[in-house]
N, CA, C and O atoms as a Maestro MAE file, in Angstrom:
{
 s_m_m2io_version
 :::
 2.0.0
}

f_m_ct {
 s_m_title
 :::
 protein
 m_atom[216] {
  # First column is atom index #
  i_m_mmod_type
  r_m_x_coord
  r_m_y_coord
  r_m_z_coord
  i_m_residue_number
  s_m_chain_name
  s_m_pdb_residue_name
  s_m_pdb_atom_name
  i_m_atomic_number
  :::
  1 25 110.848 98.473 99.028 1 A "MET " " N  " 7
  2 3 111.693 98.690 97.877 1 A "MET " " CA " 6
  3 2 113.085 98.084 98.091 1 A "MET " " C  " 6
  4 15 113.775 97.736 97.133 1 A "MET " " O  " 8
  5 25 113.473 97.969 99.324 2 A "LYS " " N  " 7
  6 3 114.826 97.514 99.658 2 A "LYS " " CA " 6
  7 2 115.208 96.181 99.020 2 A "LYS " " C  " 6
  8 15 116.331 96.063 98.530 2 A "LYS " " O  " 8
  9 25 114.334 95.168 98.999 3 A "PRO " " N  " 7
  10 3 114.715 93.894 98.392 3 A "PRO " " CA " 6
  11 2 114.922 93.962 96.875 3 A "PRO " " C  " 6
  12 15 115.485 93.041 96.282 3 A "PRO " " O  " 8
  13 25 114.476 95.033 96.261 4 A "HIS " " N  " 7
  14 3 114.544 95.153 94.807 4 A "HIS " " CA " 6
  15 2 115.729 95.991 94.319 4 A "HIS " " C  " 6
  16 15 115.906 96.184 93.116 4 A "HIS " " O  " 8
  17 25 116.542 96.490 95.263 5 A "VAL " " N  " 7
  18 3 117.664 97.364 94.900 5 A "VAL " " CA " 6
  19 2 118.965 96.711 95.343 5 A "VAL " " C  " 6
  20 15 119.102 96.312 96.500 5 A "VAL " " O  " 8
  21 25 119.913 96.603 94.431 6 A "ALA " " N  " 7
  22 3 121.205 95.991 94.743 6 A "ALA " " CA " 6
  23 2 122.060 96.944 95.569 6 A "ALA " " C  " 6
  24 15 122.083 98.149 95.316 6 A "ALA " " O  " 8
  25 25 122.758 96.400 96.552 7 A "LYS " " N  " 7
  26 3 123.667 97.193 97.369 7 A "LYS " " CA " 6
  27 2 124.715 97.838 96.464 7 A "LYS " " C  " 6
  28 15 125.300 97.174 95.609 7 A "LYS " " O  " 8
  29 25 124.948 99.147 96.660 8 A "GLY " " N  " 7
  30 3 125.940 99.863 95.876 8 A "GLY " " CA " 6
  31 2 125.432 100.408 94.546 8 A "GLY " " C  " 6
  32 15 126.193 101.031 93.807 8 A "GLY " " O  " 8
  33 25 124.157 100.183 94.230 9 A "ALA " " N  " 7
  34 3 123.579 100.680 92.974 9 A "ALA " " CA " 6
  35 2 123.460 102.204 93.024 9 A "ALA " " C  " 6
  36 15 123.693 102.820 94.064 9 A "ALA " " O  " 8
  37 25 123.101 102.792 91.906 10 A "THR " " N  " 7
  38 3 122.880 104.231 91.844 10 A "THR " " CA " 6
  39 2 121.380 104.513 91.856 10 A "THR " " C  " 6
  40 15 120.633 103.984 91.034 10 A "THR " " O  " 8
  41 25 120.951 105.349 92.794 11 A "LEU " " N  " 7
  42 3 119.556 105.757 92.877 11 A "LEU " " CA " 6
  43 2 119.448 107.169 92.322 11 A "LEU " " C  " 6
  44 15 120.025 108.104 92.876 11 A "LEU " " O  " 8
  45 25 118.718 107.322 91.239 12 A "VAL " " N  " 7
  46 3 118.490 108.625 90.621 12 A "VAL " " CA " 6
  47 2 117.095 109.063 91.031 12 A "VAL " " C  " 6
  48 15 116.113 108.365 90.778 12 A "VAL " " O  " 8
  49 25 117.015 110.238 91.671 13 A "HIS " " N  " 7
  50 3 115.714 110.682 92.164 13 A "HIS " " CA " 6
  51 2 115.615 112.194 92.207 13 A "HIS " " C  " 6
  52 15 116.520 112.902 91.764 13 A "HIS " " O  " 8
  53 25 114.500 112.684 92.749 14 A "ASP " " N  " 7
  54 3 114.139 114.098 92.696 14 A "ASP " " CA " 6
  55 2 114.388 114.863 93.993 14 A "ASP " " C  " 6
  56 15 113.639 115.787 94.310 14 A "ASP " " O  " 8
  57 25 115.399 114.508 94.731 15 A "LYS " " N  " 7
  58 3 115.782 115.168 95.991 15 A "LYS " " CA " 6
  59 2 114.763 114.964 97.106 15 A "LYS " " C  " 6
  60 15 114.765 115.705 98.089 15 A "LYS " " O  " 8
  61 25 113.907 113.980 96.965 16 A "GLU " " N  " 7
  62 3 112.951 113.653 98.017 16 A "GLU " " CA " 6
  63 2 113.728 113.051 99.191 16 A "GLU " " C  " 6
  64 15 114.459 112.076 99.017 16 A "GLU " " O  " 8
  65 25 113.570 113.627 100.376 17 A "ARG " " N  " 7
  66 3 114.343 113.160 101.543 17 A "ARG " " CA " 6
  67 2 113.965 111.759 101.984 17 A "ARG " " C  " 6
  68 15 114.738 111.114 102.692 17 A "ARG " " O  " 8
  69 25 112.809 111.274 101.589 18 A "ALA " " N  " 7
  70 3 112.385 109.929 101.982 18 A "ALA " " CA " 6
  71 2 113.335 108.857 101.449 18 A "ALA " " C  " 6
  72 15 113.357 107.740 101.967 18 A "ALA " " O  " 8
  73 25 114.113 109.182 100.428 19 A "HIS " " N  " 7
  74 3 115.039 108.207 99.857 19 A "HIS " " CA " 6
  75 2 116.324 108.066 100.676 19 A "HIS " " C  " 6
  76 15 117.077 107.114 100.467 19 A "HIS " " O  " 8
  77 25 116.589 108.987 101.597 20 A "ASN " " N  " 7
  78 3 117.852 109.003 102.323 20 A "ASN " " CA " 6
  79 2 118.126 107.725 103.102 20 A "ASN " " C  " 6
  80 15 119.268 107.268 103.150 20 A "ASN " " O  " 8
  81 25 117.112 107.146 103.708 21 A "VAL " " N  " 7
  82 3 117.299 105.910 104.480 21 A "VAL " " CA " 6
  83 2 117.745 104.784 103.562 21 A "VAL " " C  " 6
  84 15 118.670 104.045 103.897 21 A "VAL " " O  " 8
  85 25 117.110 104.643 102.427 22 A "LEU " " N  " 7
  86 3 117.471 103.599 101.476 22 A "LEU " " CA " 6
  87 2 118.905 103.805 100.972 22 A "LEU " " C  " 6
  88 15 119.675 102.850 100.878 22 A "LEU " " O  " 8
  89 25 119.251 105.032 100.656 23 A "VAL " " N  " 7
  90 3 120.608 105.347 100.193 23 A "VAL " " CA " 6
  91 2 121.626 104.948 101.253 23 A "VAL " " C  " 6
  92 15 122.643 104.329 100.942 23 A "VAL " " O  " 8
  93 25 121.354 105.299 102.490 24 A "ARG " " N  " 7
  94 3 122.286 105.000 103.586 24 A "ARG " " CA " 6
  95 2 122.377 103.500 103.858 24 A "ARG " " C  " 6
  96 15 123.478 102.960 103.961 24 A "ARG " " O  " 8
  97 25 121.244 102.824 103.974 25 A "GLU " " N  " 7
  98 3 121.242 101.409 104.351 25 A "GLU " " CA " 6
  99 2 121.856 100.512 103.282 25 A "GLU " " C  " 6
  100 15 122.489 99.508 103.612 25 A "GLU " " O  " 8
  101 25 121.680 100.855 102.013 26 A "LEU " " N  " 7
  102 3 122.209 100.014 100.938 26 A "LEU " " CA " 6
  103 2 123.495 100.570 100.337 26 A "LEU " " C  " 6
  104 15 124.001 100.057 99.339 26 A "LEU " " O  " 8
  105 25 124.025 101.645 100.972 27 A "GLU " " N  " 7
  106 3 125.269 102.259 100.504 27 A "GLU " " CA " 6
  107 2 125.191 102.591 99.013 27 A "GLU " " C  " 6
  108 15 126.076 102.245 98.230 27 A "GLU " " O  " 8
  109 25 124.107 103.270 98.648 28 A "LEU " " N  " 7
  110 3 123.857 103.589 97.246 28 A "LEU " " CA " 6
  111 2 124.586 104.856 96.828 28 A "LEU " " C  " 6
  112 15 124.863 105.732 97.647 28 A "LEU " " O  " 8
  113 25 124.889 104.936 95.543 29 A "GLU " " N  " 7
  114 3 125.312 106.200 94.958 29 A "GLU " " CA " 6
  115 2 124.035 107.019 94.825 29 A "GLU " " C  " 6
  116 15 122.991 106.486 94.449 29 A "GLU " " O  " 8
  117 25 124.110 108.293 95.127 30 A "ASP " " N  " 7
  118 3 122.927 109.139 95.183 30 A "ASP " " CA " 6
  119 2 123.031 110.235 94.133 30 A "ASP " " C  " 6
  120 15 123.881 111.120 94.235 30 A "ASP " " O  " 8
  121 25 122.169 110.176 93.124 31 A "GLU " " N  " 7
  122 3 122.162 111.166 92.044 31 A "GLU " " CA " 6
  123 2 120.801 111.861 92.053 31 A "GLU " " C  " 6
  124 15 119.775 111.222 91.821 31 A "GLU " " O  " 8
  125 25 120.793 113.169 92.322 32 A "THR " " N  " 7
  126 3 119.525 113.882 92.439 32 A "THR " " CA " 6
  127 2 119.410 114.999 91.407 32 A "THR " " C  " 6
  128 15 120.402 115.570 90.953 32 A "THR " " O  " 8
  129 25 118.172 115.282 91.061 33 A "TYR " " N  " 7
  130 3 117.862 116.346 90.109 33 A "TYR " " CA " 6
  131 2 116.689 117.155 90.623 33 A "TYR " " C  " 6
  132 15 115.736 116.608 91.179 33 A "TYR " " O  " 8
  133 25 116.767 118.456 90.434 34 A "LYS " " N  " 7
  134 3 115.678 119.334 90.841 34 A "LYS " " CA " 6
  135 2 114.554 119.253 89.804 34 A "LYS " " C  " 6
  136 15 114.798 119.268 88.598 34 A "LYS " " O  " 8
  137 25 113.343 119.170 90.293 35 A "VAL " " N  " 7
  138 3 112.165 119.112 89.436 35 A "VAL " " CA " 6
  139 2 111.903 120.492 88.841 35 A "VAL " " C  " 6
  140 15 111.936 121.497 89.551 35 A "VAL " " O  " 8
  141 25 111.642 120.536 87.531 36 A "ASP " " N  " 7
  142 3 111.279 121.779 86.858 36 A "ASP " " CA " 6
  143 2 110.095 121.497 85.952 36 A "ASP " " C  " 6
  144 15 110.264 121.078 84.807 36 A "ASP " " O  " 8
  145 25 108.901 121.727 86.466 37 A "VAL " " N  " 7
  146 3 107.687 121.391 85.718 37 A "VAL " " CA " 6
  147 2 107.421 122.335 84.552 37 A "VAL " " C  " 6
  148 15 106.467 122.128 83.802 37 A "VAL " " O  " 8
  149 25 108.237 123.359 84.386 38 A "ARG " " N  " 7
  150 3 108.094 124.254 83.228 38 A "ARG " " CA " 6
  151 2 109.000 123.837 82.075 38 A "ARG " " C  " 6
  152 15 108.926 124.407 80.986 38 A "ARG " " O  " 8
  153 25 109.851 122.846 82.311 39 A "ASP " " N  " 7
  154 3 110.795 122.383 81.292 39 A "ASP " " CA " 6
  155 2 110.147 121.266 80.470 39 A "ASP " " C  " 6
  156 15 109.895 120.185 81.003 39 A "ASP " " O  " 8
  157 25 109.873 121.504 79.188 40 A "PRO " " N  " 7
  158 3 109.205 120.486 78.370 40 A "PRO " " CA " 6
  159 2 110.026 119.203 78.219 40 A "PRO " " C  " 6
  160 15 109.450 118.122 78.104 40 A "PRO " " O  " 8
  161 25 111.338 119.299 78.217 41 A "VAL " " N  " 7
  162 3 112.183 118.100 78.118 41 A "VAL " " CA " 6
  163 2 112.019 117.254 79.377 41 A "VAL " " C  " 6
  164 15 111.866 116.035 79.295 41 A "VAL " " O  " 8
  165 25 112.052 117.897 80.533 42 A "TYR " " N  " 7
  166 3 111.854 117.190 81.798 42 A "TYR " " CA " 6
  167 2 110.491 116.490 81.806 42 A "TYR " " C  " 6
  168 15 110.394 115.314 82.154 42 A "TYR " " O  " 8
  169 25 109.453 117.213 81.423 43 A "LEU " " N  " 7
  170 3 108.108 116.637 81.425 43 A "LEU " " CA " 6
  171 2 107.994 115.443 80.480 43 A "LEU " " C  " 6
  172 15 107.327 114.458 80.799 43 A "LEU " " O  " 8
  173 25 108.632 115.527 79.337 44 A "GLU " " N  " 7
  174 3 108.603 114.406 78.389 44 A "GLU " " CA " 6
  175 2 109.328 113.192 78.962 44 A "GLU " " C  " 6
  176 15 108.837 112.068 78.863 44 A "GLU " " O  " 8
  177 25 110.490 113.417 79.557 45 A "GLN " " N  " 7
  178 3 111.252 112.304 80.130 45 A "GLN " " CA " 6
  179 2 110.503 111.670 81.292 45 A "GLN " " C  " 6
  180 15 110.483 110.445 81.418 45 A "GLN " " O  " 8
  181 25 109.892 112.479 82.136 46 A "MET " " N  " 7
  182 3 109.137 111.935 83.259 46 A "MET " " CA " 6
  183 2 107.889 111.201 82.785 46 A "MET " " C  " 6
  184 15 107.468 110.230 83.415 46 A "MET " " O  " 8
  185 25 107.305 111.641 81.709 47 A "SER " " N  " 7
  186 3 106.155 110.955 81.152 47 A "SER " " CA " 6
  187 2 106.531 109.531 80.748 47 A "SER " " C  " 6
  188 15 105.773 108.591 80.984 47 A "SER " " O  " 8
  189 25 107.707 109.381 80.136 48 A "LEU " " N  " 7
  190 3 108.172 108.046 79.746 48 A "LEU " " CA " 6
  191 2 108.363 107.163 80.977 48 A "LEU " " C  " 6
  192 15 107.957 106.000 80.971 48 A "LEU " " O  " 8
  193 25 108.971 107.699 82.025 49 A "VAL " " N  " 7
  194 3 109.199 106.938 83.247 49 A "VAL " " CA " 6
  195 2 107.876 106.586 83.903 49 A "VAL " " C  " 6
  196 15 107.672 105.445 84.316 49 A "VAL " " O  " 8
  197 25 106.979 107.554 84.002 50 A "ASN " " N  " 7
  198 3 105.679 107.308 84.641 50 A "ASN " " CA " 6
  199 2 104.882 106.253 83.885 50 A "ASN " " C  " 6
  200 15 104.186 105.452 84.509 50 A "ASN " " O  " 8
  201 25 104.965 106.233 82.575 51 A "ASN " " N  " 7
  202 3 104.266 105.208 81.793 51 A "ASN " " CA " 6
  203 2 104.832 103.822 82.066 51 A "ASN " " C  " 6
  204 15 104.081 102.848 82.114 51 A "ASN " " O  " 8
  205 25 106.132 103.721 82.244 52 A "LEU " " N  " 7
  206 3 106.754 102.433 82.539 52 A "LEU " " CA " 6
  207 2 106.362 101.944 83.929 52 A "LEU " " C  " 6
  208 15 106.216 100.741 84.148 52 A "LEU " " O  " 8
  209 25 106.193 102.859 84.854 53 A "CYS " " N  " 7
  210 3 105.953 102.489 86.254 53 A "CYS " " CA " 6
  211 2 104.487 102.423 86.626 53 A "CYS " " C  " 6
  212 15 104.164 102.095 87.768 53 A "CYS " " O  " 8
  213 25 103.594 102.722 85.708 54 A "SER " " N  " 7
  214 3 102.176 102.728 86.072 54 A "SER " " CA " 6
  215 2 101.581 101.339 86.135 54 A "SER " " C  " 6
  216 15 100.395 101.188 86.429 54 A "SER " " O  " 8
  :::
 }
 m_bond[215] {
  # First column is bond index #
  i_m_from
  i_m_to
  i_m_order
  :::
  1 1 2 1
  2 2 3 1
  3 3 4 2
  4 3 5 1
  5 5 6 1
  6 6 7 1
  7 7 8 2
  8 7 9 1
  9 9 10 1
  10 10 11 1
  11 11 12 2
  12 11 13 1
  13 13 14 1
  14 14 15 1
  15 15 16 2
  16 15 17 1
  17 17 18 1
  18 18 19 1
  19 19 20 2
  20 19 21 1
  21 21 22 1
  22 22 23 1
  23 23 24 2
  24 23 25 1
  25 25 26 1
  26 26 27 1
  27 27 28 2
  28 27 29 1
  29 29 30 1
  30 30 31 1
  31 31 32 2
  32 31 33 1
  33 33 34 1
  34 34 35 1
  35 35 36 2
  36 35 37 1
  37 37 38 1
  38 38 39 1
  39 39 40 2
  40 39 41 1
  41 41 42 1
  42 42 43 1
  43 43 44 2
  44 43 45 1
  45 45 46 1
  46 46 47 1
  47 47 48 2
  48 47 49 1
  49 49 50 1
  50 50 51 1
  51 51 52 2
  52 51 53 1
  53 53 54 1
  54 54 55 1
  55 55 56 2
  56 55 57 1
  57 57 58 1
  58 58 59 1
  59 59 60 2
  60 59 61 1
  61 61 62 1
  62 62 63 1
  63 63 64 2
  64 63 65 1
  65 65 66 1
  66 66 67 1
  67 67 68 2
  68 67 69 1
  69 69 70 1
  70 70 71 1
  71 71 72 2
  72 71 73 1
  73 73 74 1
  74 74 75 1
  75 75 76 2
  76 75 77 1
  77 77 78 1
  78 78 79 1
  79 79 80 2
  80 79 81 1
  81 81 82 1
  82 82 83 1
  83 83 84 2
  84 83 85 1
  85 85 86 1
  86 86 87 1
  87 87 88 2
  88 87 89 1
  89 89 90 1
  90 90 91 1
  91 91 92 2
  92 91 93 1
  93 93 94 1
  94 94 95 1
  95 95 96 2
  96 95 97 1
  97 97 98 1
  98 98 99 1
  99 99 100 2
  100 99 101 1
  101 101 102 1
  102 102 103 1
  103 103 104 2
  104 103 105 1
  105 105 106 1
  106 106 107 1
  107 107 108 2
  108 107 109 1
  109 109 110 1
  110 110 111 1
  111 111 112 2
  112 111 113 1
  113 113 114 1
  114 114 115 1
  115 115 116 2
  116 115 117 1
  117 117 118 1
  118 118 119 1
  119 119 120 2
  120 119 121 1
  121 121 122 1
  122 122 123 1
  123 123 124 2
  124 123 125 1
  125 125 126 1
  126 126 127 1
  127 127 128 2
  128 127 129 1
  129 129 130 1
  130 130 131 1
  131 131 132 2
  132 131 133 1
  133 133 134 1
  134 134 135 1
  135 135 136 2
  136 135 137 1
  137 137 138 1
  138 138 139 1
  139 139 140 2
  140 139 141 1
  141 141 142 1
  142 142 143 1
  143 143 144 2
  144 143 145 1
  145 145 146 1
  146 146 147 1
  147 147 148 2
  148 147 149 1
  149 149 150 1
  150 150 151 1
  151 151 152 2
  152 151 153 1
  153 153 154 1
  154 154 155 1
  155 155 156 2
  156 155 157 1
  157 157 158 1
  158 158 159 1
  159 159 160 2
  160 159 161 1
  161 161 162 1
  162 162 163 1
  163 163 164 2
  164 163 165 1
  165 165 166 1
  166 166 167 1
  167 167 168 2
  168 167 169 1
  169 169 170 1
  170 170 171 1
  171 171 172 2
  172 171 173 1
  173 173 174 1
  174 174 175 1
  175 175 176 2
  176 175 177 1
  177 177 178 1
  178 178 179 1
  179 179 180 2
  180 179 181 1
  181 181 182 1
  182 182 183 1
  183 183 184 2
  184 183 185 1
  185 185 186 1
  186 186 187 1
  187 187 188 2
  188 187 189 1
  189 189 190 1
  190 190 191 1
  191 191 192 2
  192 191 193 1
  193 193 194 1
  194 194 195 1
  195 195 196 2
  196 195 197 1
  197 197 198 1
  198 198 199 1
  199 199 200 2
  200 199 201 1
  201 201 202 1
  202 202 203 1
  203 203 204 2
  204 203 205 1
  205 205 206 1
  206 206 207 1
  207 207 208 2
  208 207 209 1
  209 209 210 1
  210 210 211 1
  211 211 212 2
  212 211 213 1
  213 213 214 1
  214 214 215 1
  215 215 216 2
  :::
 }
}
């Protein structure tokens, strides 16, 4: 993933610790959100993202 992310960009993710190395190495801004699978708005937004990335 590293070649596809610009140094200093903002990485928005779900607090997965696996992203920490990428954040550190590319000096990324780190924006995290807690997953709430009971929130219909969250599920709708993630559905849109998952469809784009499939």
